[in-house]
Backbone as CSV, one residue per row, in Angstrom:
resi,resn,N_x,N_y,N_z,CA_x,CA_y,CA_z,C_x,C_y,C_z
1,MET,-24.643,-11.813,-1.841,-24.581,-13.219,-1.411,-23.515,-13.359,-0.323
2,GLU,-23.832,-13.988,0.806,-22.872,-14.206,1.869,-22.181,-15.552,1.659
3,LEU,-20.961,-15.674,2.162,-20.217,-16.912,2.008,-20.775,-17.969,2.932
4,GLU,-20.965,-19.176,2.414,-21.510,-20.269,3.199,-20.777,-21.552,2.861
5,GLY,-20.646,-22.417,3.864,-20.214,-23.783,3.637,-18.720,-23.957,3.581
6,LYS,-18.334,-25.207,3.539,-16.920,-25.554,3.585,-16.167,-25.092,2.351
7,ARG,-16.819,-25.146,1.185,-16.125,-24.768,-0.047,-15.697,-23.314,0.004
8,SER,-16.585,-22.442,0.444,-16.255,-21.024,0.531,-15.178,-20.783,1.567
9,SER,-15.260,-21.472,2.700,-14.257,-21.320,3.743,-12.886,-21.748,3.259
10,SER,-12.828,-22.846,2.507,-11.566,-23.324,1.969,-10.984,-22.331,0.987
11,MET,-11.821,-21.782,0.101,-11.353,-20.788,-0.862,-10.793,-19.570,-0.147
12,SER,-11.514,-19.112,0.887,-11.069,-17.960,1.659,-9.698,-18.203,2.263
13,SER,-9.484,-19.377,2.827,-8.202,-19.700,3.456,-7.079,-19.729,2.437
14,MET,-7.348,-20.267,1.255,-6.324,-20.337,0.208,-5.928,-18.950,-0.255
15,ILE,-6.908,-18.085,-0.447,-6.612,-16.726,-0.882,-5.815,-15.992,0.181
16,ALA,-6.227,-16.104,1.422,-5.511,-15.438,2.514,-4.079,-15.938,2.603
17,ALA,-3.875,-17.233,2.421,-2.526,-17.791,2.471,-1.653,-17.190,1.378
18,SER,-2.202,-16.997,0.182,-1.447,-16.383,-0.912,-1.024,-14.962,-0.567
19,VAL,-1.941,-14.214,0.044,-1.623,-12.839,0.448,-0.503,-12.829,1.470
20,LEU,-0.580,-13.687,2.474,0.417,-13.693,3.538,1.778,-14.128,3.024
21,VAL,1.821,-15.114,2.133,3.092,-15.545,1.558,3.736,-14.399,0.792
22,THR,2.942,-13.667,0.025,3.480,-12.532,-0.718,4.049,-11.484,0.221
23,LEU,3.346,-11.171,1.299,3.829,-10.171,2.251,5.100,-10.617,2.947
24,ILE,5.165,-11.874,3.361,6.367,-12.375,4.018,7.561,-12.295,3.084
25,THR,7.359,-12.651,1.812,8.439,-12.578,0.833,8.910,-11.151,0.644
26,LEU,7.974,-10.219,0.511,8.345,-8.835,0.243,8.893,-8.143,1.476
27,SER,8.656,-8.675,2.673,9.203,-8.051,3.877,10.711,-8.175,3.938
28,THR,11.310,-8.975,3.035,12.758,-9.102,2.976,13.387,-8.089,2.030
29,LEU,12.596,-7.182,1.470,13.151,-6.156,0.602,14.252,-5.383,1.308
30,THR,15.346,-5.105,0.614,16.434,-4.334,1.184,16.126,-2.858,1.110
31,ILE,16.923,-2.057,1.819,16.704,-0.617,1.810,17.871,0.116,1.167
32,GLY,18.512,-0.526,0.236,19.442,0.149,-0.649,20.590,0.826,0.066
33,THR,20.993,1.995,-0.460,22.163,2.687,0.038,21.845,3.753,1.057
34,ALA,20.580,4.070,1.272,20.240,5.077,2.270,20.488,4.528,3.666
35,THR,20.912,5.392,4.586,21.218,4.968,5.939,20.407,5.769,6.936
36,PRO,20.143,5.211,8.127,19.428,5.971,9.144,20.118,7.276,9.495
37,ALA,21.448,7.327,9.422,22.158,8.557,9.731,21.745,9.682,8.802
38,ALA,21.507,9.368,7.528,21.094,10.393,6.578,19.769,10.993,6.973
39,ALA,18.913,10.170,7.540,17.587,10.650,7.914,17.639,11.618,9.080
40,GLN,18.737,11.640,9.834,18.832,12.503,10.999,19.458,13.849,10.690
41,GLN,19.915,14.073,9.468,20.563,15.322,9.135,19.556,16.453,9.089
42,GLY,19.936,17.589,9.622,19.077,18.760,9.611,19.475,19.714,8.516
43,GLY,19.209,21.012,8.753,19.600,22.012,7.778,18.466,22.402,6.870
44,THR,18.721,23.371,5.986,17.717,23.883,5.058,17.494,22.894,3.924
45,PRO,16.247,22.559,3.613,15.998,21.627,2.510,16.541,22.167,1.194
46,GLU,17.135,21.287,0.403,17.659,21.664,-0.894,16.693,21.216,-1.981
47,THR,16.755,21.890,-3.123,15.953,21.503,-4.270,16.812,20.689,-5.219
48,SER,16.303,19.518,-5.601,17.033,18.646,-6.506,16.165,18.358,-7.723
49,SER,16.630,18.743,-8.898,15.938,18.434,-10.138,16.730,17.379,-10.902
50,ASN,16.095,16.810,-11.925,16.736,15.780,-12.735,17.256,14.626,-11.873
51,ALA,16.434,14.192,-10.912,16.825,13.063,-10.073,17.117,11.849,-10.942
52,ALA,18.156,11.114,-10.584,18.579,9.956,-11.364,18.194,8.669,-10.651
53,CYS,18.112,7.585,-11.388,17.836,6.277,-10.803,18.901,5.942,-9.758
54,GLY,18.462,5.464,-8.609,19.380,5.074,-7.557,19.906,6.216,-6.718
55,GLN,19.456,7.431,-6.975,19.964,8.600,-6.261,19.323,8.715,-4.874
56,VAL,20.136,9.084,-3.872,19.632,9.398,-2.534,19.304,10.885,-2.517
57,VAL,18.065,11.224,-2.182,17.603,12.601,-2.285,17.052,13.086,-0.955
58,SER,16.992,14.416,-0.824,16.336,15.040,0.323,15.920,16.439,-0.090
59,GLY,15.131,17.101,0.746,14.639,18.431,0.417,13.472,18.360,-0.545
60,VAL,13.443,19.283,-1.512,12.397,19.322,-2.534,12.957,18.746,-3.821
61,VAL,12.313,17.686,-4.308,12.788,16.980,-5.499,11.756,17.163,-6.597
62,ASN,12.144,17.761,-7.702,11.257,18.001,-8.836,11.699,17.154,-10.019
63,LEU,10.866,16.167,-10.392,11.184,15.392,-11.580,10.985,16.251,-12.820
64,THR,11.919,16.165,-13.749,11.840,16.919,-14.999,11.878,16.009,-16.223
65,ALA,11.904,14.686,-15.976,11.918,13.717,-17.083,11.503,12.369,-16.531
66,ASN,11.102,11.460,-17.416,10.816,10.085,-17.017,12.109,9.383,-16.624
67,LEU,12.022,8.505,-15.626,13.162,7.694,-15.215,12.879,6.235,-15.560
68,ASN,13.757,5.628,-16.353,13.672,4.206,-16.684,14.848,3.512,-16.006
69,CYS,14.567,2.784,-14.935,15.611,2.316,-14.033,15.850,0.816,-14.182
70,SER,17.125,0.440,-14.178,17.482,-0.977,-14.147,17.631,-1.483,-12.718
71,GLY,17.663,-0.554,-11.757,17.708,-0.890,-10.333,16.637,-0.118,-9.604
72,ASP,16.947,0.348,-8.382,15.998,1.144,-7.629,15.796,2.507,-8.274
73,GLY,14.668,3.130,-7.928,14.380,4.459,-8.430,14.995,5.519,-7.546
74,ILE,14.198,6.144,-6.668,14.652,7.219,-5.789,14.671,6.720,-4.355
75,ILE,15.748,7.037,-3.630,15.899,6.653,-2.234,15.896,7.929,-1.398
76,VAL,14.959,8.027,-0.475,14.839,9.230,0.346,15.821,9.135,1.511
77,GLY,16.673,10.163,1.656,17.724,10.138,2.659,17.589,11.160,3.756
78,GLY,16.516,11.956,3.742,16.370,12.962,4.787,14.915,13.257,5.073
79,PRO,14.595,13.708,6.304,13.208,13.993,6.667,12.670,15.208,5.933
80,ASN,11.337,15.301,5.900,10.640,16.452,5.300,10.913,16.591,3.809
81,THR,11.228,15.488,3.169,11.461,15.504,1.721,10.126,15.524,0.983
82,VAL,10.060,16.322,-0.083,8.881,16.402,-0.944,9.305,16.028,-2.356
83,ILE,8.668,15.003,-2.917,8.950,14.581,-4.290,7.764,14.984,-5.148
84,ASN,7.992,15.883,-6.091,6.971,16.331,-7.035,7.174,15.584,-8.346
85,MET,6.219,14.713,-8.680,6.347,13.898,-9.878,6.189,14.705,-11.158
86,ASN,5.401,15.768,-11.097,5.252,16.687,-12.233,4.814,15.995,-13.524
87,GLY,4.012,14.929,-13.392,3.491,14.247,-14.568,4.421,13.220,-15.171
88,PHE,5.585,12.986,-14.567,6.556,12.041,-15.116,6.430,10.666,-14.451
89,SER,7.136,9.695,-14.990,7.037,8.309,-14.525,8.390,7.802,-14.054
90,ILE,8.330,6.829,-13.123,9.507,6.051,-12.738,9.171,4.598,-13.049
91,THR,9.923,4.001,-13.957,9.640,2.651,-14.448,10.813,1.742,-14.123
92,GLY,10.522,0.541,-13.622,11.564,-0.354,-13.161,11.802,-1.550,-14.049
93,PRO,12.661,-2.473,-13.576,13.084,-3.618,-14.385,12.164,-4.824,-14.299
94,GLY,11.071,-4.744,-13.524,10.140,-5.864,-13.457,9.705,-6.169,-12.045
95,GLN,8.548,-6.816,-11.936,7.984,-7.144,-10.629,8.849,-8.105,-9.832
96,ASP,9.623,-8.936,-10.501,10.432,-9.941,-9.814,11.860,-9.480,-9.568
97,SER,12.094,-8.173,-9.665,13.463,-7.657,-9.629,13.978,-7.340,-8.241
98,SER,13.134,-7.300,-7.218,13.455,-6.872,-5.852,13.789,-5.387,-5.775
99,LYS,13.436,-4.610,-6.787,13.733,-3.174,-6.809,12.494,-2.360,-6.463
100,VAL,12.734,-1.124,-6.026,11.682,-0.254,-5.504,11.732,1.088,-6.220
101,ALA,10.567,1.642,-6.534,10.527,2.939,-7.214,10.893,4.078,-6.273
102,ILE,10.208,4.178,-5.124,10.525,5.194,-4.117,10.672,4.494,-2.779
103,MET,11.865,4.604,-2.211,12.205,3.917,-0.976,12.324,4.940,0.153
104,VAL,11.645,4.668,1.271,11.624,5.599,2.410,12.055,4.828,3.653
105,PRO,13.371,4.748,3.930,13.861,3.936,5.046,14.087,4.767,6.308
106,ASN,13.192,4.623,7.293,13.357,5.289,8.585,13.485,6.801,8.448
107,VAL,12.710,7.364,7.535,12.737,8.805,7.270,11.317,9.331,7.428
108,ASP,11.163,10.410,8.200,9.840,10.899,8.553,9.372,12.053,7.663
109,ASN,8.040,12.175,7.592,7.383,13.332,6.968,7.780,13.514,5.497
110,VAL,7.647,12.439,4.753,7.932,12.460,3.318,6.624,12.558,2.551
111,VAL,6.615,13.357,1.485,5.424,13.550,0.661,5.773,13.258,-0.790
112,VAL,4.909,12.491,-1.449,5.026,12.267,-2.893,3.774,12.829,-3.550
113,ASN,3.946,13.843,-4.381,2.836,14.512,-5.053,2.779,14.119,-6.522
114,GLY,1.594,13.693,-6.976,1.377,13.482,-8.395,0.986,14.780,-9.059
115,PRO,0.604,14.707,-10.335,0.437,13.463,-11.102,1.773,12.840,-11.491
116,GLY,1.722,11.537,-11.744,2.892,10.786,-12.138,2.606,9.316,-11.962
117,SER,3.569,8.456,-12.309,3.324,7.014,-12.205,4.565,6.273,-11.742
118,LEU,4.316,5.165,-11.010,5.351,4.264,-10.522,4.962,2.864,-10.966
119,SER,5.786,2.238,-11.796,5.378,0.957,-12.355,6.556,0.032,-12.589
120,ASN,6.228,-1.265,-12.588,7.146,-2.329,-12.969,8.296,-2.516,-11.972
121,PHE,7.982,-2.389,-10.684,8.921,-2.656,-9.597,8.345,-3.747,-8.692
122,GLN,9.172,-4.263,-7.793,8.610,-5.148,-6.775,7.697,-4.362,-5.850
123,ALA,8.087,-3.131,-5.515,7.198,-2.238,-4.772,7.278,-0.851,-5.387
124,GLY,6.102,-0.255,-5.617,6.106,1.121,-6.085,6.658,2.048,-5.029
125,VAL,6.167,1.891,-3.785,6.675,2.623,-2.625,6.941,1.628,-1.520
126,LEU,8.092,1.732,-0.863,8.427,0.914,0.296,8.742,1.827,1.471
127,LEU,7.917,1.726,2.532,8.166,2.459,3.774,8.640,1.483,4.832
128,THR,9.772,1.757,5.447,10.243,0.926,6.551,10.551,1.837,7.731
129,GLY,9.768,1.714,8.795,10.030,2.494,9.996,9.804,3.976,9.843
130,ALA,9.036,4.386,8.851,8.816,5.815,8.596,7.563,6.299,9.316
131,ASN,7.543,7.585,9.649,6.394,8.199,10.302,5.966,9.418,9.481
132,GLY,4.661,9.500,9.189,4.149,10.705,8.554,4.348,10.781,7.054
133,PHE,4.154,9.671,6.338,4.299,9.644,4.882,2.968,9.936,4.202
134,THR,3.020,10.638,3.046,1.821,10.888,2.241,2.134,10.669,0.765
135,ILE,1.248,9.962,0.065,1.307,9.865,-1.392,-0.071,10.168,-1.942
136,ASN,-0.129,11.040,-2.962,-1.423,11.417,-3.529,-1.314,11.647,-5.026
137,SER,-2.401,11.308,-5.719,-2.561,11.593,-7.152,-1.514,10.920,-8.021
138,VAL,-1.117,9.707,-7.634,-0.114,8.944,-8.376,-0.756,7.665,-8.902
139,ILE,-0.332,7.217,-10.080,-0.736,5.928,-10.625,0.326,4.896,-10.248
140,LEU,-0.072,3.863,-9.520,0.820,2.768,-9.151,0.319,1.512,-9.844
141,SER,1.096,0.998,-10.804,0.598,-0.102,-11.625,1.696,-1.101,-11.943
142,ASN,1.261,-2.354,-12.105,2.131,-3.440,-12.562,3.350,-3.642,-11.665
143,ASN,3.139,-3.504,-10.358,4.147,-3.846,-9.362,3.677,-5.080,-8.586
144,GLN,4.588,-5.720,-7.845,4.117,-6.739,-6.911,3.194,-6.109,-5.883
145,ILE,3.641,-5.012,-5.265,2.803,-4.243,-4.346,2.899,-2.777,-4.727
146,GLY,1.748,-2.113,-4.794,1.762,-0.695,-5.119,2.452,0.108,-4.044
147,THR,1.911,0.062,-2.823,2.525,0.709,-1.662,2.623,-0.308,-0.541
148,PHE,3.840,-0.492,-0.006,4.085,-1.463,1.058,4.702,-0.748,2.245
149,MET,4.008,-0.779,3.380,4.519,-0.149,4.592,4.758,-1.212,5.652
150,THR,5.918,-1.167,6.279,6.230,-2.110,7.349,6.883,-1.344,8.488
151,GLY,6.330,-1.493,9.686,6.831,-0.747,10.830,6.656,0.748,10.676
152,ALA,5.640,1.158,9.928,5.426,2.578,9.639,4.245,3.106,10.440
153,ASP,4.269,4.411,10.721,3.187,5.056,11.455,2.629,6.227,10.653
154,ASN,1.303,6.353,10.694,0.619,7.544,10.183,0.882,7.807,8.704
155,ALA,0.876,6.764,7.916,1.009,6.917,6.464,-0.355,7.231,5.856
156,GLN,-0.366,8.084,4.843,-1.590,8.440,4.140,-1.440,8.100,2.664
157,VAL,-2.368,7.289,2.178,-2.408,6.899,0.767,-3.744,7.379,0.238
158,GLN,-3.744,8.463,-0.533,-4.982,9.158,-0.839,-5.071,9.566,-2.301
159,GLN,-6.236,9.307,-2.888,-6.584,9.794,-4.224,-5.600,9.329,-5.294
160,ASN,-5.217,8.059,-5.198,-4.343,7.456,-6.198,-5.119,6.462,-7.055
161,ILE,-4.556,6.131,-8.208,-5.046,5.027,-9.028,-4.068,3.872,-8.851
162,ILE,-4.568,2.745,-8.337,-3.714,1.614,-7.988,-4.265,0.392,-8.713
163,GLN,-3.562,-0.058,-9.763,-4.153,-1.073,-10.628,-3.099,-2.031,-11.177
164,GLY,-3.529,-3.275,-11.368,-2.686,-4.264,-12.029,-1.492,-4.728,-11.230
165,ASN,-1.523,-4.537,-9.903,-0.472,-5.053,-9.031,-0.913,-6.411,-8.463
166,SER,-0.007,-7.121,-7.810,-0.445,-8.308,-7.076,-1.242,-7.899,-5.845
167,ILE,-0.743,-6.901,-5.116,-1.461,-6.299,-3.988,-1.394,-4.785,-4.176
168,GLY,-2.519,-4.121,-3.967,-2.533,-2.674,-4.156,-1.817,-1.944,-3.043
169,VAL,-2.324,-2.085,-1.811,-1.705,-1.472,-0.630,-1.565,-2.549,0.426
170,ALA,-0.365,-2.683,0.993,-0.111,-3.666,2.040,0.503,-2.976,3.244
171,SER,-0.016,-3.329,4.425,0.506,-2.779,5.676,0.880,-3.922,6.596
172,HIS,2.111,-3.880,7.091,2.625,-4.937,7.964,3.202,-4.290,9.221
173,SER,2.672,-4.652,10.386,3.182,-4.143,11.669,3.235,-2.624,11.691
174,SER,2.171,-1.998,11.245,2.102,-0.544,11.160,0.884,-0.037,11.923
175,THR,0.863,1.277,12.179,-0.190,1.884,12.980,-0.607,3.221,12.375
176,GLY,-1.904,3.499,12.451,-2.384,4.837,12.130,-2.424,5.186,10.659
177,ALA,-2.503,4.202,9.782,-2.565,4.493,8.350,-3.945,5.023,7.971
178,ALA,-3.984,5.846,6.924,-5.237,6.331,6.342,-5.189,6.058,4.845
179,ILE,-6.054,5.149,4.400,-6.096,4.772,2.980,-7.455,5.210,2.473
180,ASP,-7.479,6.334,1.766,-8.726,7.012,1.456,-8.832,7.399,-0.011
181,SER,-10.035,7.224,-0.559,-10.420,7.818,-1.852,-9.509,7.394,-2.995
182,ASN,-9.095,6.124,-2.969,-8.296,5.573,-4.058,-9.156,4.741,-4.999
183,LEU,-8.755,4.668,-6.252,-9.377,3.786,-7.228,-8.467,2.585,-7.402
184,MET,-8.963,1.390,-7.037,-8.162,0.166,-7.084,-8.854,-0.844,-7.984
185,ASN,-8.127,-1.307,-8.981,-8.731,-2.197,-9.967,-7.734,-3.262,-10.398
186,GLY,-8.158,-4.516,-10.364,-7.369,-5.603,-10.936,-6.074,-5.895,-10.219
187,ASN,-6.028,-5.674,-8.904,-4.874,-6.084,-8.110,-5.110,-7.538,-7.683
188,LEU,-4.322,-8.444,-8.217,-4.674,-9.859,-8.272,-5.034,-10.461,-6.914
189,LEU,-4.135,-10.395,-5.953,-4.380,-11.052,-4.670,-5.276,-10.226,-3.758
190,ALA,-5.041,-8.924,-3.681,-5.834,-8.078,-2.784,-5.721,-6.623,-3.189
191,GLY,-6.822,-5.897,-2.995,-6.750,-4.453,-3.133,-5.993,-3.859,-1.964
192,ILE,-6.439,-4.190,-0.740,-5.812,-3.716,0.493,-5.660,-4.904,1.420
193,THR,-4.486,-5.055,2.042,-4.303,-6.114,3.023,-3.532,-5.598,4.221
194,PHE,-4.021,-5.924,5.425,-3.393,-5.558,6.683,-2.916,-6.820,7.387
195,VAL,-1.676,-6.798,7.839,-1.129,-7.843,8.696,-0.555,-7.161,9.935
196,ASN,-1.052,-7.532,11.100,-0.589,-6.948,12.365,-0.594,-5.418,12.301
197,THR,-1.680,-4.866,11.820,-1.815,-3.416,11.649,-2.920,-2.908,12.567
198,GLN,-2.663,-1.781,13.211,-3.561,-1.304,14.254,-4.068,0.112,13.953
199,GLN,-5.275,0.394,14.428,-5.815,1.753,14.517,-5.681,2.528,13.203
200,SER,-6.030,1.874,12.121,-5.941,2.482,10.796,-7.323,2.599,10.179
201,ASN,-7.437,3.467,9.186,-8.721,3.736,8.548,-8.644,3.483,7.049
202,VAL,-9.658,2.799,6.531,-9.806,2.565,5.092,-11.173,3.120,4.715
203,GLY,-11.199,4.206,3.937,-12.468,4.857,3.672,-12.616,5.411,2.275
204,MET,-13.815,5.253,1.719,-14.209,5.876,0.453,-13.331,5.449,-0.723
205,ASN,-12.863,4.191,-0.685,-12.117,3.630,-1.806,-13.056,2.825,-2.702
206,ASN,-12.706,2.721,-3.977,-13.344,1.789,-4.903,-12.365,0.643,-5.144
207,VAL,-12.762,-0.563,-4.757,-11.877,-1.725,-4.843,-12.582,-2.801,-5.659
208,VAL,-12.035,-3.107,-6.836,-12.705,-3.981,-7.790,-11.701,-4.984,-8.362
209,GLY,-12.147,-6.217,-8.556,-11.414,-7.171,-9.380,-10.213,-7.824,-8.751
210,SER,-10.282,-8.144,-7.438,-9.204,-8.843,-6.742,-9.750,-10.140,-6.137
211,GLN,-8.868,-10.998,-5.687,-9.323,-12.168,-4.945,-9.904,-11.735,-3.599
212,ASN,-9.162,-10.925,-2.861,-9.693,-10.246,-1.681,-9.774,-8.759,-1.990
213,GLY,-10.944,-8.161,-1.766,-11.009,-6.714,-1.896,-10.238,-6.052,-0.776
214,VAL,-10.691,-6.288,0.475,-10.001,-5.814,1.673,-9.831,-7.008,2.599
215,PHE,-8.589,-7.274,3.005,-8.275,-8.409,3.881,-7.532,-7.920,5.120
216,LEU,-8.012,-8.308,6.299,-7.334,-8.038,7.556,-7.066,-9.363,8.253
217,ASP,-5.839,-9.565,8.736,-5.542,-10.814,9.421,-5.956,-10.717,10.887
218,GLY,-5.802,-11.819,11.618,-6.271,-11.886,12.987,-5.508,-11.011,13.958
219,GLN,-4.310,-10.566,13.590,-3.523,-9.684,14.452,-3.793,-8.207,14.193
220,SER,-4.575,-7.902,13.193,-4.902,-6.511,12.869,-6.130,-6.101,13.671
221,LYS,-5.976,-5.070,14.508,-7.007,-4.737,15.487,-7.335,-3.250,15.476
222,GLN,-8.569,-2.953,15.872,-9.046,-1.587,16.064,-8.903,-0.743,14.800
223,ASN,-9.191,-1.350,13.669,-9.206,-0.648,12.385,-10.649,-0.355,11.978
224,THR,-10.830,0.686,11.179,-12.158,1.056,10.714,-12.194,1.008,9.192
225,ILE,-13.115,0.221,8.656,-13.304,0.077,7.213,-14.678,0.662,6.914
226,SER,-14.746,1.817,6.263,-16.030,2.506,6.157,-16.226,3.172,4.804
227,ALA,-17.485,3.116,4.345,-17.933,3.861,3.160,-17.127,3.549,1.910
228,ASN,-16.723,2.286,1.764,-16.017,1.845,0.563,-16.984,1.151,-0.396
229,ASN,-16.682,1.211,-1.682,-17.334,0.382,-2.690,-16.384,-0.767,-3.007
230,VAL,-16.708,-1.947,-2.534,-15.832,-3.116,-2.698,-16.653,-4.172,-3.420
231,LEU,-16.463,-4.278,-4.725,-17.352,-5.072,-5.572,-16.560,-5.902,-6.572
232,GLU,-17.184,-6.992,-7.010,-16.641,-7.848,-8.067,-15.289,-8.439,-7.709
233,ASN,-15.085,-8.685,-6.406,-13.948,-9.452,-5.932,-14.443,-10.851,-5.551
234,VAL,-13.543,-11.817,-5.473,-13.967,-13.138,-5.022,-14.546,-13.028,-3.610
235,ILE,-13.835,-12.355,-2.723,-14.329,-12.004,-1.388,-14.152,-10.500,-1.246
236,ASP,-15.215,-9.775,-1.047,-15.095,-8.315,-0.985,-14.450,-7.857,0.319
237,LEU,-14.998,-8.276,1.446,-14.453,-7.929,2.755,-14.134,-9.203,3.510
238,ASN,-12.900,-9.319,3.988,-12.472,-10.555,4.652,-11.796,-10.196,5.975
239,ASN,-12.508,-10.452,7.067,-11.940,-10.220,8.396,-11.339,-11.517,8.916
240,ALA,-10.057,-11.703,8.635,-9.303,-12.845,9.181,-9.998,-14.176,8.934
241,ASN,-10.438,-14.374,7.678,-11.062,-15.641,7.278,-12.286,-15.992,8.109
242,GLY,-13.074,-14.951,8.426,-14.320,-15.199,9.120,-14.283,-14.990,10.616
243,LEU,-13.196,-14.458,11.138,-13.123,-14.177,12.571,-14.178,-13.131,12.943
244,PRO,-14.984,-13.382,13.969,-15.962,-12.366,14.387,-15.281,-11.038,14.687
245,THR,-15.872,-9.966,14.235,-15.208,-8.660,14.329,-15.023,-8.194,15.771
246,ASN,-15.831,-8.719,16.695,-15.636,-8.303,18.088,-14.371,-8.897,18.693
247,ILE,-13.809,-9.915,18.060,-12.583,-10.526,18.583,-11.384,-9.610,18.356
248,ASN,-11.294,-9.027,17.155,-10.168,-8.132,16.890,-10.578,-6.660,16.800
249,ALA,-11.831,-6.375,17.179,-12.304,-4.989,17.339,-12.152,-4.153,16.077
250,ASN,-12.303,-4.793,14.919,-12.348,-4.034,13.668,-13.797,-3.644,13.381
251,GLN,-13.988,-2.445,12.846,-15.331,-1.952,12.545,-15.520,-1.864,11.034
252,TYR,-16.636,-2.400,10.557,-17.020,-2.331,9.152,-18.340,-1.571,9.084
253,VAL,-18.300,-0.381,8.469,-19.454,0.514,8.510,-19.773,1.031,7.110
254,ASP,-21.030,0.843,6.673,-21.541,1.464,5.441,-20.706,1.127,4.211
255,ASN,-20.273,-0.115,4.105,-19.551,-0.556,2.915,-20.503,-1.199,1.916
256,SER,-20.395,-0.777,0.671,-21.179,-1.369,-0.402,-20.401,-2.553,-0.969
257,CYS,-20.914,-3.762,-0.728,-20.231,-4.957,-1.200,-21.247,-6.089,-1.304
258,GLU,-20.818,-7.223,-1.852,-21.707,-8.360,-2.060,-21.323,-9.575,-1.232
259,THR,-20.035,-9.788,-1.007,-19.586,-10.971,-0.272,-18.691,-10.563,0.886
260,SER,-18.890,-11.174,2.018,-18.046,-10.889,3.156,-17.812,-12.155,3.969
261,ASN,-16.709,-12.188,4.689,-16.368,-13.300,5.568,-15.798,-12.730,6.859
262,PRO,-16.558,-12.774,7.999,-17.864,-13.402,8.152,-18.969,-12.624,7.436
263,SER,-20.135,-13.194,7.398,-21.255,-12.548,6.754,-21.702,-11.324,7.570
264,GLY,-22.422,-10.440,6.891,-23.007,-9.301,7.588,-22.187,-8.032,7.573
265,LEU,-21.082,-7.996,6.818,-20.234,-6.811,6.794,-20.621,-5.836,5.693
266,CYS,-21.502,-6.250,4.796,-21.944,-5.395,3.693,-23.275,-4.723,4.032
267,ILE,-23.511,-3.575,3.451,-24.765,-2.874,3.681,-25.937,-3.754,3.238
268,GLY,-26.870,-4.005,4.124,-28.105,-4.719,3.779,-27.913,-6.192,3.512
269,ARG,-26.763,-6.763,3.910,-26.521,-8.185,3.623,-26.027,-8.893,4.881
């Protein structure tokens, strides 16, 4: 069924407004104790085990126990850091706490490897000004935002389970993201939302049970949304509240969905 009439348009605008308010609020997240100077340090990567809550880490980090944090979880302080979750969890003090499970401030080429889980934070992952981030095989649940990138380039969010957040993946003023092959369920406001995001790809995700399945605002341009299953959302695919796709040059290809704004973005509809 395609969206028609004033009632649907009004609902779409209200949902989009909720998403944008959430993103604006979360864009004020702090970046803790890590500094840009730490990100510029070179040398041989070190291995750090038994990482503690609030610790600034670099090199190869191997979790050996669950972390239950009253503040931030892990803060990445150097480039080329690899965090191996090893099946353990990082749990925070609550969605309204302004705390982050894994913080990546202006640090490049960081990798987070699952299995493992990040839950009960304002953001499971926060990228600010980072280039070349990857997270895979991690469960991100019960956060305000599962993964939030702002001013980031070339981030990859792949093969994760992202559920029960307000927003699953959010990108703000970022470029070149790849959000692929994730299972997203019950993220209240949106599964995926882009604000002022360019030249990014969203492919082969399952996005179910949100107000917006995939939402792109009017400043998000030259993105490709392809081969996703986006079902049982209030609005499955939402291009800037009905903005014609030729205006912002976003491409919607081979997506299985039922509702779109504007109409015609779903296969056979």
